[in-house]
N, C-alpha and C positions, 0 to 999 in steps of 0.2 A: 377831362381828360389832361394827360400828362404833355409839357413841351419837351422835347430829345433832342439837343443840337448832338451832333458827333466834330470832332476833331482828329486830325492826323498828319504827323509830321517825322521826320526822322533828326538825329543829330549827330557828328563826328565827335566823339569823347578823346582827349589825349589824357595825356600824364596829370595832368591839373583837373580838380574836380572844378564845373561847371554847372550851371544850370540846364536842362535838358531843352527847354523852351519857355514860353510864358501862355496859357492860358487857364483863365477860368474853367473849373470843370468840379464833377460830384467823386471822380474818381481817375486814373490811368493806367491802363497797360501799357508797361514795359517790355520789351522783347530786344535780346541783344540778337543782332542782324545774322544768320546762318553764315555769312561769310568770314564772320570775324575768327583771328586765329590767338585773340588773347582773352583772358576775361575781362570783363563787364563788371565793374565793382558801383555799386547803387546806394543810395543814404540822401543826408539832408548835408546842409552845407558844412557842417563837423565832421561829420564822418562818412565815410561812404565803405561801407563793412558786408553789405550784399552782395555775393559774387553769382553770376549766370555767364553761363557760357554760352558760347555759338547755338542759337534756335532757342534757349530759353525764356520764358517769360514771369513777369511778375505784375498784379494788380492793388495798386494801392491808394484808398482812399484819402485823398486831397484836395485842398480847396481850389488850388493853383498848381500847375506842371512846373511851374516856377520852383518848387518846394523842393520838387528831385533833383539831386545834383548824381553825375555818373563822370567815372575815370577810368584809366588803367591803369596797371602799374609800370607799362611800358607799352611802346606804339601807341597805334590808335585802334577805338571799334566804333562801328557803326550801330547808335541805339534807333528803335525805330520805337513811336509812340504812339498810342489812340487813345482819346480822351473822350467823355461825355459829360454834358449837364442835362436836368432833369428839372424840369419848374412844374408843381401842379399847380392847373388852371381849373 
């Protein structure tokens, strides 16, 4: 039977790209908070090219949440994230 662990948090992104958190995981769902008024830009440490408008979400297979970077082109935006690990026993 698999052991599943769930983790959730949020992060306030600004105009400088930063990792949205740090948590070992199997995949992470990232959502642009519904009250955001600017686009959220997602990617890795080098490039943030995926655009999410308020309320939209994206699921990414990563081994740690710290592999996901976020920024905005102006102002700030709230990032919500939900990650999980699954260990087969």
